[in-house]
C-alpha positions in Angstrom: 46.9 -109.7 -64.0 47.6 -111.7 -60.9 51.0 -113.1 -60.3 52.5 -115.8 -58.0 56.0 -117.1 -57.2 56.8 -120.5 -58.8 59.0 -123.3 -57.4 60.2 -126.5 -59.1 62.6 -128.8 -57.4 63.7 -132.2 -58.7 65.2 -134.5 -56.2 67.7 -137.2 -57.4 70.4 -139.5 -56.4 73.9 -137.6 -56.2 74.3 -135.7 -59.5 77.6 -135.6 -61.3 79.7 -132.9 -59.6 81.6 -131.6 -62.6 78.2 -131.1 -64.5 76.1 -129.8 -61.7 76.4 -126.0 -62.2 75.9 -126.5 -66.0 72.9 -128.7 -65.4 71.3 -125.9 -63.1 72.0 -123.2 -65.7 70.5 -125.2 -68.4 67.5 -126.2 -66.4 66.8 -122.4 -65.7 67.4 -121.5 -69.3 65.0 -124.2 -70.5 62.2 -122.9 -68.2 62.8 -119.3 -69.1 62.5 -120.1 -72.7 59.4 -122.1 -72.1 57.7 -119.2 -70.1 58.7 -116.7 -72.8 57.3 -118.9 -75.6 54.1 -119.3 -73.8 53.8 -115.5 -73.1 53.9 -116.0 -69.3 55.5 -112.8 -67.9 57.7 -112.9 -64.7 59.9 -110.7 -62.7 63.1 -112.8 -62.4 64.3 -116.4 -62.2 67.1 -118.1 -60.7 68.4 -121.6 -60.3 69.5 -123.6 -57.2 71.6 -126.8 -57.3 73.0 -129.1 -54.8 74.2 -132.7 -54.9 70.7 -134.1 -54.7 68.6 -131.5 -56.3 68.1 -129.1 -59.1 65.6 -126.2 -58.5 64.3 -123.0 -60.1 62.5 -120.2 -58.5 60.5 -117.7 -60.6 59.4 -114.6 -59.0 56.0 -113.1 -59.8 55.0 -115.4 -62.5 51.8 -114.4 -64.3 49.0 -117.2 -63.4 47.2 -116.6 -66.7 48.5 -116.7 -70.2 47.3 -113.7 -72.3 45.0 -114.4 -75.1 46.7 -114.7 -78.6 45.6 -113.8 -82.0 46.7 -116.3 -84.8 46.7 -115.1 -88.5 47.4 -117.7 -91.2 47.6 -116.8 -94.8 46.6 -119.3 -97.5 46.7 -119.7 -101.3 45.9 -116.7 -103.6 42.1 -116.3 -104.2 42.7 -117.1 -107.9 44.2 -120.3 -107.1 41.5 -121.1 -104.3 38.5 -121.0 -106.8 38.1 -122.2 -110.4 36.4 -120.3 -113.1 33.0 -121.4 -111.9 33.8 -120.2 -108.3 34.1 -123.7 -106.8 36.7 -124.3 -104.2 40.0 -126.0 -105.4 41.9 -128.5 -103.5 44.3 -125.8 -102.3 41.4 -123.9 -100.6 40.0 -127.1 -99.1 43.3 -128.2 -97.9 44.0 -124.7 -96.2 40.6 -125.1 -94.4 41.6 -128.5 -93.2 44.8 -127.2 -91.9 43.0 -124.5 -89.9 40.6 -127.0 -88.7 37.4 -125.2 -89.9 35.0 -125.2 -92.6 35.8 -123.2 -95.7 33.0 -120.8 -95.0 34.9 -119.6 -92.0 37.7 -118.5 -94.1 38.2 -114.9 -95.2 38.3 -114.5 -98.9 38.0 -110.8 -99.2 41.7 -110.2 -99.7 44.3 -111.2 -102.4 44.8 -114.4 -100.3 42.8 -116.7 -98.2 43.3 -115.7 -94.5 42.1 -117.3 -91.3 42.1 -115.3 -88.0 41.2 -116.5 -84.5 41.9 -115.6 -80.9 43.1 -118.4 -78.8 42.2 -118.0 -75.2 45.0 -118.0 -72.8 45.5 -121.0 -70.5 46.1 -120.9 -66.7 49.8 -121.0 -66.0 49.3 -124.0 -63.6 48.2 -126.1 -66.7 51.2 -125.0 -68.8 53.9 -125.4 -66.2 54.3 -129.2 -66.2 55.0 -129.2 -70.0 57.5 -126.3 -69.6 59.3 -128.2 -66.7 59.3 -131.5 -68.7 60.7 -129.9 -72.0 63.4 -128.1 -69.9 64.4 -131.4 -68.3 64.4 -133.2 -71.7 66.7 -130.7 -73.2 69.4 -130.7 -70.5 73.0 -131.4 -71.7 73.2 -135.0 -70.5 75.7 -137.1 -72.5 74.3 -140.5 -71.1 70.9 -140.9 -69.5 69.9 -143.7 -67.0 67.0 -145.9 -66.5 65.9 -147.2 -63.2 63.3 -149.7 -61.7 61.0 -151.0 -64.4 60.4 -147.5 -65.9 61.2 -146.3 -69.4 61.9 -142.8 -68.1 65.6 -141.6 -68.4 67.4 -139.0 -66.7 71.0 -138.4 -65.6 70.3 -140.0 -62.2 67.4 -141.7 -60.6 64.7 -139.3 -59.3 63.6 -139.4 -55.8 61.0 -136.6 -55.3 59.4 -133.6 -57.0 58.3 -130.3 -55.5 56.2 -127.9 -57.7 54.5 -124.9 -56.3 52.7 -122.0 -57.7 52.1 -119.7 -54.8 50.9 -122.0 -52.1 49.2 -124.5 -54.4 50.8 -127.7 -55.7 51.0 -128.0 -59.5 49.4 -131.5 -59.8 51.5 -133.4 -62.2 53.9 -136.4 -62.7 57.3 -136.0 -64.1 60.2 -138.5 -64.4 58.2 -141.1 -62.2 57.6 -138.6 -59.4 54.3 -137.2 -58.4 54.6 -133.4 -57.6 54.1 -132.4 -54.0 55.3 -129.9 -51.5 57.8 -132.1 -49.5 61.6 -131.9 -50.2 64.3 -133.5 -48.3 66.9 -132.3 -46.0 70.5 -133.5 -45.4 71.1 -137.2 -45.8 72.5 -137.5 -42.3 71.6 -134.4 -40.4 67.8 -134.2 -41.4 66.7 -137.2 -43.5 63.2 -136.5 -42.9 60.8 -134.7 -45.3 60.8 -131.0 -45.4 57.4 -129.2 -46.1 57.6 -126.2 -48.4 54.5 -123.9 -47.8 55.3 -121.5 -50.7 58.3 -120.8 -52.9 59.8 -117.9 -50.8 60.2 -120.5 -47.9 62.3 -122.9 -50.0 65.8 -121.6 -49.0 65.1 -121.0 -45.4 63.4 -124.3 -45.0 66.2 -126.4 -46.4 68.7 -124.4 -44.4 67.0 -125.4 -41.2 67.4 -129.0 -42.6 71.1 -128.5 -43.0 71.0 -128.0 -46.8 72.4 -124.9 -48.5 70.6 -125.2 -51.8 71.9 -122.1 -53.3 75.0 -123.1 -55.4 76.7 -119.6 -55.2 76.1 -119.2 -51.4 77.9 -122.6 -50.9 80.7 -121.6 -53.3 81.3 -118.3 -51.5 81.2 -119.8 -48.0 83.8 -122.6 -49.1 86.1 -120.0 -50.6 85.9 -117.7 -47.6 86.4 -120.4 -45.0 89.2 -122.1 -46.9 91.1 -118.7 -47.1 90.6 -118.2 -43.4 91.9 -121.6 -42.5 94.8 -121.2 -44.9 95.7 -117.9 -43.1 95.6 -119.5 -39.8 98.3 -122.1 -41.2 100.4 -119.1 -42.3 99.8 -120.1 -45.9 97.7 -119.4 -48.9 95.3 -121.9 -50.5 95.4 -122.9 -54.1 91.7 -122.6 -55.3 91.3 -123.3 -58.9 87.8 -122.3 -60.0 87.0 -125.5 -61.6 88.0 -127.5 -58.4 86.0 -124.9 -56.2 82.9 -125.5 -58.4 83.3 -129.3 -58.2 83.8 -129.2 -54.4 80.7 -126.9 -54.2 78.7 -129.5 -56.1 79.9 -132.4 -53.8 78.5 -130.9 -50.6 75.1 -129.8 -49.2 76.4 -128.4 -45.9 80.1 -127.6 -46.4 82.5 -127.8 -43.4 86.1 -127.1 -44.4 88.8 -128.9 -42.1 92.7 -128.6 -42.2 94.5 -131.8 -42.5 98.2 -132.6 -42.8 100.7 -135.2 -44.3 104.3 -136.1 -43.4 107.0 -133.5 -44.3 109.2 -136.2 -46.0 106.9 -136.1 -48.9 107.9 -132.4 -49.6 111.1 -134.0 -51.3 108.8 -135.0 -54.1 108.1 -132.4 -56.8 105.3 -130.4 -55.4 103.3 -130.4 -58.7 102.9 -134.0 -58.3 101.6 -133.8 -54.8 99.3 -130.9 -55.7 98.0 -132.7 -58.8 97.2 -135.9 -56.9 95.5 -134.0 -54.0 93.5 -131.9 -56.3 92.5 -134.3 -59.0 92.0 -137.4 -56.9 91.0 -136.1 -53.4 89.5 -132.7 -54.3 91.6 -131.1 -51.6 92.8 -127.5 -51.5 96.6 -127.4 -51.2 98.4 -124.7 -49.1 101.6 -122.8 -50.1 104.0 -120.6 -48.0 104.9 -117.1 -48.7 107.6 -118.4 -51.1 105.2 -120.4 -53.1 106.4 -123.7 -51.6 103.9 -126.5 -50.6 103.1 -126.7 -46.9 102.4 -130.2 -45.3 98.9 -129.2 -45.0 95.6 -129.4 -47.0 92.0 -128.5 -46.6 89.2 -131.0 -47.2 85.5 -130.0 -47.2 83.3 -132.2 -45.4 79.6 -132.6 -46.1 78.8 -133.2 -42.4 79.1 -131.2 -39.2 80.7 -133.8 -37.1 80.8 -134.0 -33.3 84.4 -135.3 -33.6 85.8 -133.5 -36.6 89.2 -135.2 -35.8 87.8 -138.5 -37.1 87.2 -136.9 -40.5 90.5 -135.4 -40.5 92.3 -138.7 -39.6 90.3 -140.4 -42.3 91.4 -137.9 -45.1 94.9 -138.1 -44.0 94.8 -141.9 -44.2 93.4 -141.7 -47.7 96.0 -139.3 -49.1 99.0 -141.1 -47.7 99.1 -144.0 -50.4 98.9 -141.5 -53.2 101.7 -139.4 -51.9 103.7 -142.6 -51.2 103.3 -143.7 -54.8 104.5 -140.4 -56.1 107.5 -140.6 -53.8 108.3 -144.2 -55.1 108.1 -143.3 -58.6 110.2 -140.2 -58.1 112.9 -142.2 -56.4 112.8 -145.0 -58.9 113.1 -142.6 -62.0 116.2 -140.9 -60.6 118.1 -144.2 -60.4 119.0 -143.5 -64.2 119.7 -140.3 -66.2 116.8 -138.8 -67.9 118.5 -139.2 -71.4 118.3 -143.1 -70.9 114.5 -143.0 -71.0 114.9 -142.0 -74.7 115.5 -145.6 -75.7 112.0 -146.6 -74.6 110.6 -144.0 -76.9 112.0 -145.8 -79.9 109.1 -148.2 -79.5 106.4 -145.6 -78.8 104.5 -144.4 -81.9 103.9 -140.7 -82.3 101.7 -141.2 -85.4 101.5 -144.2 -87.5 102.7 -142.4 -90.6 105.1 -140.0 -88.9 107.3 -142.5 -86.8 108.0 -142.8 -83.2 108.2 -140.3 -80.3 112.1 -140.5 -80.3 112.1 -139.6 -83.9 109.9 -136.6 -83.1 112.3 -135.6 -80.3 115.3 -135.8 -82.8 113.3 -133.6 -85.2 112.5 -131.2 -82.6 115.9 -131.0 -81.5 117.3 -130.0 -85.0 114.4 -127.5 -85.5 114.8 -126.0 -82.1 118.5 -125.2 -82.9 117.5 -123.2 -86.0 114.7 -121.5 -84.0 117.0 -120.6 -81.2 119.6 -119.1 -83.7 116.7 -117.0 -85.2 115.6 -115.6 -81.9 118.8 -114.8 -80.3 119.1 -117.9 -78.2 121.7 -120.6 -77.7 121.3 -123.2 -80.4 123.2 -125.9 -78.6 121.2 -125.6 -75.6 118.0 -125.7 -77.6 119.1 -128.9 -79.5 119.9 -130.5 -76.3 116.5 -129.6 -74.8 114.8 -130.7 -77.9 116.5 -134.2 -77.7 115.4 -134.6 -74.0 112.0 -133.1 -74.6 110.0 -136.3 -74.6 112.2 -138.4 -72.4 110.0 -138.1 -69.4 107.0 -139.6 -71.1 108.7 -143.0 -70.5 109.2 -142.4 -66.8 107.2 -144.0 -64.1 106.2 -140.6 -62.6 104.5 -139.5 -65.9 103.0 -143.0 -66.5 101.1 -142.6 -63.2 100.6 -138.8 -63.3 100.2 -137.9 -67.0 99.8 -134.2 -66.0 103.4 -134.3 -64.9 104.8 -134.5 -68.4 107.4 -131.7 -68.8 107.4 -130.9 -65.1 108.9 -134.3 -64.2 111.5 -133.9 -67.0 112.5 -130.4 -65.4 113.3 -132.0 -62.0 115.0 -135.1 -63.5 117.2 -132.8 -65.8 118.2 -130.7 -62.8 118.9 -133.8 -60.9 121.2 -134.9 -63.7 123.2 -131.6 -63.6 121.7 -130.4 -67.1 121.9 -126.6 -67.8 119.1 -124.7 -66.0 117.7 -123.4 -69.4 117.6 -127.0 -70.7 115.7 -128.1 -67.6 113.3 -125.2 -67.8 112.7 -125.9 -71.5 111.5 -129.4 -70.8 108.5 -128.0 -69.0 108.2 -124.8 -71.1 107.9 -126.8 -74.3 104.2 -127.3 -73.6 103.5 -123.6 -73.0 101.1 -121.9 -73.5 99.0 -124.7 -72.0 95.8 -122.9 -72.9 94.2 -119.5 -74.0 95.9 -116.7 -72.1 98.2 -119.2 -70.1 101.8 -118.6 -69.1 104.5 -118.4 -71.8 108.1 -119.8 -71.7 110.5 -117.6 -69.7 113.6 -118.7 -71.4 114.7 -118.4 -75.1 115.5 -122.1 -75.0 112.1 -122.9 -73.8 110.6 -120.7 -76.5 112.7 -122.3 -79.2 111.6 -125.8 -78.1 108.1 -124.9 -77.7 107.9 -123.4 -81.2 109.8 -126.2 -82.8 107.6 -128.8 -81.2 104.4 -127.1 -82.3 105.6 -126.5 -85.8 106.8 -130.1 -86.1 103.3 -131.3 -85.2 101.6 -128.9 -87.6 103.8 -129.8 -90.6 103.6 -133.6 -89.8 99.8 -133.7 -89.5 99.1 -131.5 -92.4 101.8 -133.4 -94.4 99.6 -136.6 -94.1 96.4 -134.8 -95.0 94.7 -135.0 -91.5 93.5 -131.3 -91.6 91.2 -130.2 -88.6 87.7 -129.7 -89.3 85.1 -127.4 -87.8 84.3 -129.9 -85.0 87.4 -132.1 -84.8 90.9 -131.2 -84.2 92.5 -134.3 -82.5 96.0 -133.0 -82.6 95.1 -129.6 -81.2 96.7 -127.9 -84.4 94.7 -124.6 -83.8 96.0 -124.4 -80.3 99.5 -125.1 -81.6 99.4 -122.4 -84.2 98.0 -120.0 -81.7 100.7 -121.0 -79.3 103.5 -120.3 -81.9 102.1 -116.9 -82.6 101.6 -116.0 -79.0 105.2 -116.9 -78.1 106.7 -115.0 -81.0 104.6 -111.9 -80.7 104.1 -111.4 -77.0 107.7 -112.2 -76.2 109.0 -110.1 -79.3 110.9 -112.8 -80.9 111.6 -112.2 -84.6 111.7 -115.6 -86.2 111.3 -116.2 -90.0 108.5 -118.6 -89.8 108.8 -119.3 -93.5 112.2 -120.6 -93.1 111.3 -122.6 -89.9 108.5 -124.4 -91.7 110.7 -125.2 -94.6 113.2 -126.8 -92.2 110.4 -128.8 -90.5 109.4 -130.2 -93.8 112.9 -131.1 -94.8 113.3 -132.9 -91.4 110.4 -135.1 -92.3 111.7 -136.0 -95.6 109.7 -138.4 -97.6 107.2 -139.1 -94.7 105.0 -135.9 -95.8 103.7 -134.8 -99.1 105.8 -131.7 -99.8 103.8 -130.2 -102.6 102.0 -127.0 -101.4 102.6 -128.1 -97.8 104.5 -124.9 -96.7 101.9 -122.6 -98.1 99.1 -124.6 -96.4 100.8 -124.6 -93.0 101.8 -121.0 -93.1 98.3 -120.0 -94.1 96.8 -122.0 -91.4 99.1 -120.3 -88.8 98.7 -116.8 -90.0 94.9 -117.1 -90.5 94.8 -117.7 -86.6 95.7 -114.0 -86.2 92.4 -112.7 -87.8 90.4 -113.8 -84.7 93.0 -112.7 -82.4 92.9 -109.1 -83.8 89.1 -109.3 -83.9 89.2 -110.0 -80.2 91.5 -107.1 -79.7 89.0 -104.7 -81.4 91.3 -104.3 -84.3 89.5 -103.8 -87.8 89.6 -106.9 -90.0 90.7 -104.7 -92.8 94.0 -103.8 -91.0 94.6 -107.7 -90.8 93.8 -108.1 -94.5 96.0 -105.3 -95.5 99.1 -106.9 -93.9 98.1 -110.4 -94.9 98.4 -109.4 -98.6 102.0 -108.7 -98.3 102.8 -112.0 -96.5 105.4 -111.0 -93.8 107.6 -114.0 -92.9 107.8 -113.1 -89.3 104.8 -113.1 -86.8 106.3 -110.3 -84.9 106.8 -108.3 -88.1 103.2 -109.2 -89.0 101.9 -107.8 -85.6 104.0 -104.7 -85.9 102.7 -104.0 -89.3 99.0 -104.5 -88.2 99.5 -102.1 -85.3 100.9 -99.5 -87.7 98.0 -100.0 -90.3 95.4 -99.6 -87.4 96.9 -96.3 -86.4 97.0 -95.2 -90.0 93.3 -96.2 -90.6 92.2 -93.6 -88.1 94.0 -90.7 -89.9 91.8 -88.4 -91.9 93.8 -89.0 -95.1 93.3 -92.9 -94.9 90.2 -93.4 -96.8 91.3 -91.2 -99.8 94.7 -93.0 -99.9 93.1 -96.5 -99.6 90.8 -95.6 -102.5 93.7 -94.3 -104.5 95.8 -97.5 -103.8 92.7 -99.6 -104.9 92.7 -97.5 -108.1 96.3 -97.9 -108.7 96.2 -101.6 -108.0 93.4 -102.2 -110.5 95.1 -100.0 -113.2 98.3 -102.0 -112.9 96.5 -105.2 -113.0 95.1 -104.3 -116.4 98.4 -103.1 -117.8 99.7 -105.1 -120.8 103.3 -105.4 -121.4 106.5 -104.9 -119.2 106.7 -101.8 -117.1 109.6 -99.6 -117.5 112.3 -100.1 -114.9 112.7 -96.4 -114.1 110.5 -93.3 -114.3 111.5 -90.7 -117.0 110.7 -87.2 -116.2 111.2 -86.2 -119.8 107.9 -87.9 -120.5 106.0 -85.8 -118.0 103.6 -83.3 -119.6 101.6 -82.1 -116.6 102.7 -80.2 -113.5 100.9 -82.8 -111.3 103.2 -85.6 -112.5 106.3 -83.6 -111.4 104.7 -82.9 -108.0 103.8 -86.6 -107.5 107.1 -87.8 -108.8 108.9 -85.3 -106.3 106.6 -86.4 -103.5 107.5 -90.2 -104.2 111.2 -89.4 -104.2 111.1 -87.5 -100.9 108.8 -90.3 -99.3 111.2 -93.1 -100.4 114.0 -91.3 -98.6 112.0 -90.8 -95.6 109.9 -94.0 -95.5 112.2 -96.7 -96.6 114.5 -96.4 -93.5 111.5 -96.2 -91.2 110.0 -99.4 -92.7 113.4 -101.2 -92.6 113.6 -100.5 -88.9 109.9 -101.5 -88.5 108.7 -98.1 -87.5 105.5 -98.8 -89.4 103.4 -96.2 -87.7 105.8 -93.5 -88.4 106.2 -94.7 -92.1 102.6 -94.7 -92.7 102.1 -91.3 -91.0 104.7 -89.9 -93.5 102.9 -91.5 -96.4 99.7 -89.8 -95.3 101.2 -86.6 -96.8 100.9 -88.2 -100.1 97.2 -87.5 -100.3 97.3 -84.1 -101.9 99.7 -84.9 -104.9 98.0 -88.2 -105.4 94.5 -86.5 -105.5 95.9 -83.8 -107.8 97.5 -86.3 -110.2 94.3 -88.3 -110.7 92.3 -85.1 -111.2 94.6 -83.7 -113.9 96.1 -86.7 -115.6 94.7 -89.3 -117.9 96.8 -92.4 -117.1 96.0 -94.3 -120.3 97.4 -91.5 -122.5 97.5 -92.2 -126.4 101.3 -92.0 -126.5 102.7 -95.4 -125.5 105.8 -93.9 -123.9 103.8 -91.4 -121.9 101.4 -94.2 -120.8 104.1 -96.6 -119.8 106.0 -93.8 -117.9 102.8 -93.0 -116.0 102.3 -96.6 -115.1 105.8 -96.9 -113.9 105.2 -93.8 -111.7 102.1 -95.4 -110.3 104.0 -98.7 -109.6 106.6 -96.6 -107.6 103.8 -95.2 -105.6 102.2 -98.5 -105.0 105.6 -99.9 -103.9 106.0 -97.3 -101.3 102.8 -98.5 -99.5 103.4 -102.2 -100.1 106.7 -101.8 -98.1 104.2 -101.8 -95.2 100.9 -103.1 -96.3 98.4 -103.3 -98.9 96.5 -100.1 -98.1 94.0 -100.9 -100.8 92.4 -103.4 -98.5 91.2 -100.6 -96.3 88.9 -99.2 -99.0 
């Protein structure tokens, strides 16, 4: 079967830069799905995307769709014909569905069947529908109309190239008639660019000052920015999202070094970096010590004969933003950070939960308890908690919301607050995302945990539970943040006590009944996905969850111990034995004896098991108390032989009530040994 390369390029007005890469990927995915559904084979496909175009190239696309066989089953023969052999409505309806007379339906089997071969169509006839379907399915939140047409797309379209080999695919899509003429750079080469065949696409556009390949532009920008930064004795900050956005803004990237006045370096560098990245799309430069240099790199979309004009224009544009940051910083420092708390008394945190100032006061009290629990300074934590939201009322954060916490850090240092208090004002928001940085100080960790627990308790306490698609207060992220801080920093906090304290601080604002259990379940349930991501078997999580540790760190240490135990050869047998013991104890009626009495033993295996339990208790309980769970479970693995022997030789439900009760008490001792670490029966 013959094959040809295929090219489709849709030209538009400038596409939204933050969405360009996603649109290109979705365009490719839609076309590949259409080709696969149509049975059109190809070697490979790839997308290209630039500010004014989306394109897909398919290598070695089959020019002819293969013939296909269609087999449709209908109603049973008994239901298709009545007693006299006349067709029923079921039979006639099936024939109509197939578009044929009943005589053409096969009635030789148990069911009516229609089989036919559908001749394949030429690819050139199928491609317009495939492209149209892919464009219709692009993830576009809001579509536009233009001129007097009803067609809608993310931006008005300007041209359409569709080639199969060297032939134009004759069609009209989104108001554009397909041809072979693309367009070059808006300024360097505004003329039409003829594309002879798909393989000429990238070279032809490159000659017209358009690098249509998204990844090629991205690599070029990243490499050139790094080279220019090195020339300035600095290192560029190149966030991946910003790099993608800049790549989507230019067709012919030309990075250039610009500068700003050194006096602006007195402003917190985070504010300067934020405004240059977010508003101007610049790459900032840092020196070897991580301090901001008075330089930045812009990426022009034109190769100017006088690049100094572009540099001067960008320097002129950035100056007002930096001046604003400087002004707000100076204004805020005219009063102490604590003074801004007064404004928070009029700012609502949540309608049913009070003001932001009240939240800060709750966080202060809770942070003191958390700090005491993790070995920190309770007084510092309480002070940091009280100041934690003050910078939300500053001019700096009002203009640059992303500076919350960071501004507080600088203002606290300016006021002479303790260094840990200042650091905590920024660290309270950590981790800011999955895998992001954690607080470096115990004070910061205490405030971060307290702030997140306060939010969890408050929002759950008024019944605003997150759903599968909505979590407006980011409660899942808050719970994960608490767990990451406590586990990864090795902080042994009693989360049960902390949640109880958080509930008390809310008083009558929240519905207390069942609230603690609800919040704790929500927090510890987040660990399941965490462990699955780490490759830990879910049964290890469930085994620990069953004993409800109060500390997240303790929970994690138990899970690691159970996961190691699960790999031992004795694990399966002991898990099964624990499950059997659990089921027996659940069915026991009456009160278990407080002690095991050897005088009621009548079988040697009972003595052996009792002796093994006594020895294990002496060895295992100290290990469990010191949280050496891996070692404790390793020691308990030696219980397999006496446990197996006991169940082989002994009938637990003996006729004699005293013997039976004593055997149940023995099993309860055995079960308690394992429950000191986890419910091993969950592994079975």
